N, C-alpha and C positions, 0 to 999 in steps of 0.2 A: 469475387476474383481471388487468384489462390494468394496464400500466405506472403505478407511481405517482409524478405531476409533484409535486416537495414546493419550490413557488415563492415563496420567502422577498420578501413585496413590500417597497417602500425607501419611507420617509416622502416624502425629498428629491425635489422634482418633477423629473420626464424623466428619473430617474437607471434607469428597468427600460425604456425606449424600446428600445432598442439588445438587451438580453437577450431580451426579448419577440419581435422581428422573427426571432432567431435561434433561439430555442424553436418560433415559427412553422414554420419552414421545416426543422426538425432533425426533429420530430417528426411531417411532414406524413407523411398515410397509413399511423400508427399509432393504434391504441385504449391511451385512457391517461385516467388521473384525477387533476385538481388540487386539490391541497394546499395554501392558504395561510395556513391558520391551526393551529398543535398536535393542537386539538381534531380538525380532519379528519384530518389525517396520523395521528394515534392511532386514531379510528374505522377507517381502511383496515386497519391493522395488524392489527385486531383482528379484523377480518372476515376478512383472509387466514390469522390463526392459526385460525381458527374449520376455514376449509377446510381447511388443512395435516392437521389430525386426520382428515380424509377419506382422506390420500392413502397411497401405498404407499409405507412408510418406508423400504424399500430404495433407492427411484428415488424419494427427494422432487425436488418442484418447487422451483424457488428463485425467492419475490419479485423483482423487479424497481424501481429504486429511481432517480429521477434528481432531484439536488439543483441548483435554481436560485436562485443567490443574487446581487443587484445588491448593488453597494458605494458609490455615491455617490462623491462628490468626497475623501469624510472618510475612505473605506475602512471603517466604521460602521455595522452593520446590526443594529438591536436584535433585530429576531425571530430574527437568526440565534443571537443570545447567547440569547436566549429557548429557542431548538429545544437548544444545548449543554445547556444546564441540565438540559433535559429527559431529555436521552439520557444524562444524569453522574446523573441520580435514578433511571433507571430499566436498569440492565445487563439484558444480555439481550432487550431490545426487539426486539431488530433480527436475532434470531437467524435463519435460514434467508433472509435477504436480501442481492443482491449491490446494486452500485451502482455511480453514477457523479456527476460534476458539472461544473457549467458555474458561472462565477464571472467578473462582469463588472464593469470599476471603471473610475470618470471623471478615474482617478490611474493613475501606472507603477510605484506601489505598493501593498501591501499584499493582492493577489488570489491571491499564493502562501500569506500567511503564514495568510489567511481559512482556504484551502483546506486547511489543513492542521489548523488546529483543528479545522475540522467531520468530517475524515477521522478524526482518530483518534478523538473522540468516539462517533463512530456506530459505528468500528471495537469498541471499547469494549463498546459495545451489543451487537456481533454481529454488524454488518455487512461481509461482504465484500464489495473492492474489483475490478474488471477492472484489470489492467495500464493506466498512463498510464490513469487515471481522471479526470483534471481537464483541462476546454478554460476556458483563461481569456483575457476578452477585457481587455486595459490601455487605457488611455485613446486611446495614438495605432495600437495595433494593430500596432505593431511587432515584434512578435514570434510576428508570421506573414510576415515576407518572405523565409524560404526557402520555408513552404508554400507561399507565395502563387507564386512563380517554377515551384516543381516543379507545380504546377497550372493555372498561366498562366490565374491569376484577379488579381481585386483584392484588400486584404488582407481585408475587409468576407466577399468570396468566400470565403477562406480558413478565416474565422472560422465561417463557418454548415457550409462543409464537415466542419469539425472533429468541430462539435457533431454535425451528422448522420451522420458515423464514431460518435462515443460514444455514442451512441443507438443502434446497430447491435451496434456490443459489449454495451453492458450488458443488452439482450437476446437476444444469442446465444451469450452465456458459460457456460457447465457444467462444475462442477469435475468431472476427468476422474479417476477411482480406479481403481486399480490392487492386481492382488494380492502384487507384493512391489517396491512403489515403493523408488527411489534419494532416498535423502535425502545433501547433502553438507553438513556441519557444518564453518565457521568460526570461527577464533579466534586471537587473541594472548596466552595465558592460562597460566600455571603450573598446573600438575595438584595442584600440592601445597596450594597456599596460594589459589585463585580461589573464590568463592563462586559465580560465573556457572559452572564446569566444575562444581564440585560439584551446581546443580540441576541441569545439563544433564545429569550422570553418572547421578543419579537418575532422570531423566525417561526415557533414551535405554533403561533396561533393561525401560522397560513399552512396550519396540517390537521384540520381537522379530520380529516377521512382515516387517520393512521392512533392506532394506540400506543399512546406515549406513557411511558414509567421513568422518574427520574429517582438516581438514587443519591444520596449527599454522604461523599466520604471526608467529612471532618476530622480536624484531629481528634485521636483520642478513640476512632471507631474502627481503624485500622490497624493492623500491625503488619510490618515488610516480612517479606519472606528470609528468615533463617540459615536456607541452603539446607535441608534436609538431603542424607543420604538416598540415592534414584531411588534405591528397589522400596525406601518409605516413602516418599512422596509418590511413587504408583500404585503402594497399597491403596494408599486414603484416595488418591486419584481414581481409581475403580470404582469405590464406594461414590465419586462424585462430592469427597468432599476434600478438608485440609489438617493436615496436624495442628494447626491453629485457629481452626474455627474462626468465629465470631461472624461480623457482617458481612465475607466473602463467602463463607460456606451458608449463611440462613436466609441472605440476601441476592448477592450476587451472585455467584454461580448460577442459581435457576433461573436469573433473569437474562444473563447470559446466553445461558441453554434455549431458552423461548425466544428469543430477538430476533429476527431479520435484520436487524441494525442495531450499531452500537456509534453513541454520540459523545465525542469527550470534548468537554469545555474546558479547556486550557488557556489559562493565564502564565505568560513568559516569567518564570521566575529562575532568572541568573541562566538565560541561555536555557534553559533546560523545564521539563514538565518538573509539575510541584513533586514534595515527596509524595502524597497520598495517591496523587496518581500513577507513579512510577509505582509503589506500594502494589495497586492493582495490578499492574502488567505482570510483575512479580510474581503476584500470588494466583494468577490467572494459571500460572506453570500445571498444577498439578491437576485443574481439572483439561488441562490439553493432553495431558499424558493420554485419554481413554477420548475425547475430543478433537475434531478439528473443525475450523470455523471459514471453510471455502465460501459455506454460504452465504455469509453473514457479510454484511457491506459496514465498510469502517466511515465515518466523517467526521469534524471537529473542526471548533471555533478556538480560535487561537487570538489570542491578545497579547498586544508587549505594550509597556509603557513608552520607549526609545527605540527600536528594532531589534531581530531577531524573531520574527516569527517563522522565518524558513528555517530555523535551526530545530527549533519545537515541530515543525511538523516531520521533517525529514526524522525528527528523531520517533515519530507515531508510525512512521512508513518503517522504517528500521524493524520495530518493536512490535509491532501487530500484526503488519502486510507481510515483511520478508520474513518474521518470525512465526510469529501466533497465527497465520496462514488468513487473513482477515482480506478478503475481498477491497479492491481498493477502486470506486467510482473514478471516475472522472470529476478533476476538479474537486477533492474532496473535502478540502478547508475551504473556511471563509477565515481569511485575516487579517486584521486589523491594528493599528497603531493608537492608543489609547492610553492615558494618565491617568490624571485623575478621575475621581468615580463620578460616572454619569456624562464622561466627555466621548465616550463611545458614538452614542446616540447623536451628538450633534457631528459627528464628521461630515462634510459635504458629499454625497453621494450614497449616503449608507441606504435608505431605504432602499433603493433600487438593487443595494449588495445583496442586502437582505432577502429581497423578494428571488432574486436570481439564486441565492443558496436554497433556500425554499423550495423552486422550482427543479432544481437541481436533484432533490432527497426526492421528491414526487416521481420525475421522469425516471430513478434508478429503481425505487421500492413499489411506484403503485400501477396495477392493473389498472388501464383505464377505456 
């Protein structure tokens, strides 16, 4: 079936004009269907699901989807929130799909937060996303200053070319499975008391076919990025290094290069990633100067003491999928709520959820 364009119309007059122009350029020459209402979106997915049943299950064809969201000046698109509600009410609805999104705003705010909300909701419904799945147009398009200089065009031209590149990526991305995939696990937890690590330890037991390496980033082992000038960062990045050295250069960079996937073990600290995991993401920038991660999958285990696992998961999406180009598999994060040490393993249904998470990792990475 052709690509599905989910174009969420905005009531504000003129809010859709620039986005429609960009879509016309980016989709030129491609076959696609357009859904502007949830009923049409649902109909397309159901037709694709019927087709899926006739496919070779050892090498299934993924559905392709592009979300297009105009936000106007307010940053609010009511159709977007109706879609998010639908996705939350229909878990697994987008299993087997891979997507990207364009968000256009007549404001310099809101586009990234709206995109995170949509990607998180669609991902929880099973949709995978290509690395760097977001093309956004802010009011001034100043976010395309560097891209336009590199391409030798104006800001609008850079916007159009970025959208065209995204369409090509969505249509061309396929999950590469291996017989013995390499998985890198990053954490900053105490093995004895961590609910997050306890969950991962049980999940890991169900992945004997994979080569798993764990690196602990505990206090004192990792310095955060101090913001070197671009040319200095690029200089060290070209050597596969970083000015600050340490465990990042000696252990983490080589492990990331070799890995087919990374698993982030993320206890919720004040509705955010822990300081050391944040430092890992910041320090990854040096390696990112010369290495892209489109072919590496991102998984996570997120545990909150009270609430807020969705906030942490969205932080990972923004930093590692939207920014650092990691591929985001459907339902990439296992999210639980547990406070006291050992409480996670006593949660109702925890065994079934751990089994399901392990199976998602296998389906994404393992050639069978």
